[in-house]
C-alpha positions in Angstrom: -41.9 -1.1 30.2 -41.0 2.1 28.8 -42.4 5.3 30.3 -44.3 7.9 28.4 -41.2 10.4 27.7 -39.3 7.1 26.5 -41.9 5.7 24.4 -42.5 9.1 22.8 -38.6 9.6 22.2 -38.4 5.8 20.8 -41.4 6.7 18.5 -39.6 10.0 17.3 -36.4 8.2 16.7 -38.1 5.6 14.8 -39.8 7.8 12.6 -36.8 10.0 11.7 -33.7 7.9 11.9 -32.5 6.2 8.5 -33.1 2.4 8.5 -30.0 1.7 6.8 -26.6 2.0 8.4 -24.7 3.2 5.5 -21.5 3.2 7.1 -21.6 -0.5 7.8 -22.8 -1.3 4.5 -19.8 0.4 2.9 -17.4 -1.2 5.3 -18.6 -4.5 4.4 -18.8 -3.7 0.7 -15.2 -2.3 0.9 -13.8 -5.5 2.7 -15.8 -7.9 0.2 -14.5 -6.1 -2.8 -11.0 -6.2 -1.6 -11.1 -9.5 -0.8 -12.8 -10.6 -4.2 -9.6 -8.7 -6.0 -7.1 -10.6 -4.0 -8.7 -13.9 -4.5 -9.1 -13.1 -8.3 -5.3 -12.3 -8.4 -4.4 -15.6 -6.7 -6.6 -17.4 -9.0 -5.0 -15.7 -11.9 -1.5 -16.5 -10.9 -2.6 -20.3 -10.1 -4.2 -20.5 -13.4 -1.1 -19.2 -15.1 1.1 -21.7 -13.4 -1.1 -24.7 -14.3 -0.9 -23.7 -18.1 1.9 -24.8 -20.3 2.8 -23.7 -23.7 4.0 -27.3 -24.5 1.3 -29.4 -26.2 0.2 -32.1 -23.9 1.6 -30.4 -20.8 -0.1 -28.8 -18.0 -4.0 -28.4 -17.5 -6.2 -28.9 -20.2 -8.5 -26.4 -21.6 -11.6 -28.1 -20.3 -10.1 -28.6 -17.1 -8.7 -24.8 -16.9 -12.3 -23.5 -17.4 -13.9 -25.9 -14.7 -11.1 -24.6 -12.3 -11.8 -21.0 -13.2 -15.5 -21.4 -12.5 -15.0 -23.1 -9.2 -12.4 -20.5 -8.1 -14.8 -17.6 -9.2 -17.7 -19.3 -7.2 -15.7 -19.6 -4.2 -14.4 -16.1 -4.4 -17.9 -14.9 -4.5 -19.0 -16.9 -1.6 -16.1 -16.0 0.6 -16.1 -12.4 -0.2 -20.1 -12.2 0.1 -19.9 -13.9 3.4 -17.3 -11.5 4.8 -19.1 -8.4 3.6 -22.5 -9.4 4.8 -21.1 -10.4 8.4 -19.2 -7.0 8.6 -22.5 -5.0 7.5 -24.5 -6.7 9.9 -22.0 -6.7 12.9 -21.0 -2.7 12.5 -24.6 -1.5 12.3 -26.0 0.4 15.0 -28.3 -1.3 17.4 -32.0 -1.0 17.0 -33.5 -1.3 20.6 -37.1 -0.2 19.9 -37.8 -2.3 16.7 -39.6 -5.6 16.6 -37.5 -8.7 16.1 -39.1 -9.2 12.5 -38.0 -5.8 11.5 -34.5 -6.3 12.9 -34.5 -9.7 10.8 -35.4 -7.9 7.7 -33.2 -4.9 8.1 -30.0 -7.1 8.7 -30.9 -9.2 5.5 -31.3 -6.0 3.9 -27.9 -4.7 4.8 -26.2 -7.8 3.7 -27.8 -7.5 0.4 -26.9 -4.0 0.0 -23.2 -4.8 1.0 -23.2 -7.5 -1.5 -24.4 -4.9 -4.2 -22.2 -2.4 -3.4 -19.3 -4.7 -3.3 -20.2 -6.1 -6.7 -20.3 -2.7 -8.4 -17.0 -1.9 -7.0 -15.5 -5.3 -8.0 -17.1 -4.9 -11.5 -15.5 -1.3 -12.0 -12.2 -2.8 -11.2 -12.3 -5.8 -13.5 -15.1 -4.8 -16.1 -12.1 -3.8 -18.4 -10.8 -7.6 -18.1 -14.1 -9.3 -18.4 -14.9 -7.1 -21.3 -11.6 -8.0 -23.0 -12.2 -11.6 -22.3 -15.6 -11.8 -23.8 -14.7 -9.5 -26.9 -11.3 -11.4 -27.5 -13.5 -14.9 -27.5 -15.9 -13.5 -29.7 -13.2 -12.2 -32.2 -11.0 -15.4 -32.0 -14.3 -17.4 -33.0 -15.0 -15.2 -35.5 -11.4 -15.4 -36.8 -11.3 -19.4 -36.6 -14.8 -19.4 -38.3 -13.3 -17.8 -41.3 -10.1 -19.5 -41.3 -7.0 -18.4 -43.3 -8.4 -19.9 -46.5 -11.8 -18.0 -46.2 -9.9 -14.9 -45.2 -8.2 -15.0 -48.8 -11.4 -14.9 -50.2 -12.4 -11.6 -48.5 -8.9 -10.2 -49.4 -9.2 -10.9 -53.1 -13.0 -11.1 -53.5 -14.9 -13.3 -55.8 -13.8 -11.2 -58.8 -10.5 -12.5 -59.0 -11.8 -16.0 -59.1 -14.0 -15.4 -61.8 -11.4 -13.5 -63.6 -9.2 -16.7 -63.2 -12.0 -18.8 -64.6 -12.5 -16.7 -67.7 -9.0 -16.8 -68.7 -8.4 -20.7 -68.2 -6.3 -22.4 -70.7 -6.8 -26.2 -71.3 -3.9 -26.4 -73.7 -1.5 -26.5 -70.8 -0.2 -23.2 -71.4 2.8 -22.7 -68.9 2.4 -20.2 -66.2 4.9 -18.9 -63.7 5.3 -20.2 -60.1 3.8 -17.3 -58.4 0.9 -17.1 -60.8 0.1 -20.7 -60.3 0.4 -20.4 -56.5 -2.0 -17.3 -56.4 -4.7 -19.0 -59.0 -4.7 -22.3 -56.7 -4.8 -20.4 -53.3 -7.9 -18.4 -54.8 -9.4 -21.7 -55.8 -9.0 -23.1 -52.5 -10.3 -20.2 -50.9 -13.5 -20.1 -53.0 -14.3 -23.8 -52.5 -13.5 -24.0 -48.8 -15.7 -20.8 -48.3 -18.6 -22.6 -49.9 -21.6 -24.3 -47.9 -20.7 -27.8 -49.0 -16.8 -27.3 -48.9 -16.5 -29.6 -51.4 -14.1 -29.2 -54.5 -15.7 -28.4 -57.8 -15.1 -30.8 -60.7 -14.0 -28.2 -63.1 -11.6 -26.5 -60.3 -10.2 -29.8 -59.6 -9.3 -30.6 -63.2 -7.7 -27.3 -63.4 -5.5 -27.4 -60.4 -4.5 -31.1 -61.3 -3.3 -29.4 -65.0 -1.5 -26.8 -63.0 0.1 -29.3 -60.7 1.0 -31.7 -63.4 2.7 -28.6 -65.2 4.7 -27.6 -62.5 5.9 -31.4 -61.4 6.7 -34.5 -63.3 3.6 -36.1 -62.2 0.7 -37.4 -64.6 -2.6 -36.2 -64.8 -3.9 -38.8 -62.6 -1.4 -38.6 -59.9 -1.7 -34.8 -60.0 -5.7 -35.1 -59.4 -4.9 -37.6 -56.5 -2.5 -35.1 -54.8 -4.9 -32.4 -55.5 -7.5 -34.4 -53.5 -5.4 -35.1 -50.7 -4.1 -31.7 -50.2 -7.5 -30.3 -50.4 -8.9 -32.8 -48.0 -6.2 -31.8 -45.7 -7.1 -28.1 -46.1 -10.9 -28.7 -45.6 -10.1 -30.7 -42.5 -8.1 -27.9 -40.9 -11.1 -25.5 -41.6 -13.6 -28.2 -39.8 -11.1 -28.3 -37.0 -10.7 -24.6 -36.5 -14.4 -24.1 -36.7 -15.0 -26.7 -34.0 -12.5 -25.0 -31.9 -14.4 -21.9 -32.4 -17.5 -23.2 -31.4 -16.1 -24.9 -28.2 -14.6 -21.6 -27.2 -18.0 -19.8 -27.4 -19.8 -22.5 -25.5 -17.0 -22.1 -23.0 -17.5 -18.4 -22.7 -21.3 -19.1 -22.4 -21.1 -21.6 -19.8 -18.7 -19.4 -17.7 -20.9 -16.4 -17.9 -24.2 -18.6 -16.8 -22.3 -20.0 -13.9 -21.0 -16.7 -12.8 -24.5 -15.5 -12.6 -25.4 -18.5 -10.5 -22.6 -17.7 -8.3 -23.5 -13.9 -8.0 -27.2 -15.2 -6.8 -25.7 -17.3 -4.4 -23.3 -14.9 -3.1 -26.4 -12.5 -2.5 -28.2 -15.2 -0.3 -24.9 -15.9 1.7 -24.3 -12.1 2.1 -27.8 -11.8 3.6 -27.5 -14.8 5.6 -24.4 -13.9 7.2 -25.4 -10.4 7.7 -28.3 -11.8 10.0 -25.7 -13.6 12.1 -23.6 -10.5 12.2 -26.5 -8.4 13.5 -27.6 -11.1 16.1 -23.9 -10.9 17.3 -24.0 -7.2 17.4 -27.0 -7.1 19.6 -25.4 -9.4 21.9 -22.4 -7.2 22.6 -22.3 -6.2 26.3 -19.9 -3.5 28.0 -18.6 -5.2 31.0 -16.7 -3.2 33.9 -16.5 -3.6 37.5 -19.7 -2.0 38.6 -22.5 -3.0 36.0 -22.8 -4.9 32.5 -25.0 -3.3 30.0 -25.7 -3.7 26.3 -23.9 -1.7 23.8 -26.1 0.6 22.1 
């Protein structure tokens, strides 16, 4: 039982003292942020070692994405556990508080340590994350347009319509460069359309140009035009599919990182409770007596 003077002193301390041991919170946060950075660097090194510049070698893109998500989650959990435990273990001892209040404060200390560590880590790596997300979006936009459709943007639709205006059905000879430029604009215009199909008039004119520049007949020239245009159209379809896959991968990675952060907050709060209980159980042992550490 507390005497009256001790009771009044305890009430005064509880009313004026802060409920947060900020030194313990920042200590846990710094440790968690440092461990996160170390593990992220390790994961980056392992990722580079698993990637090969040669086709069919090394880890696939899908496998690399899954591995990255798993490693990020592991990093978040380990760092959060360390930061929460240190925040609970290093806080001061609340000798006059009810057990429920101590439980709440330990949970809050772990959560605060996780929050500060997350902000510190984000400050360090936000440039890399922003570059990754913006780079993925730019790659997706570039792949979606493809080189053929980019030609449309460079030359504009006016060039295509001007070419159409001066088409000559008599098979008038044109220079090699002029033929290539006209064919490029026709391909770009048709590949950029919603259907992606080659316009019949454009097909006939391209076949005329091909027949003029080669020793092929009109029918063989049309067959070559169909073959080459089909390959070009398939290439555009492939790069658009790759762009969609890149966008989906970035979305999935962001969502899984959100889940990992939430789990990290829970783990930090839980380990802070364990650290706080360990802190309250610490005693000073000497030859004369054993007393709890305040």
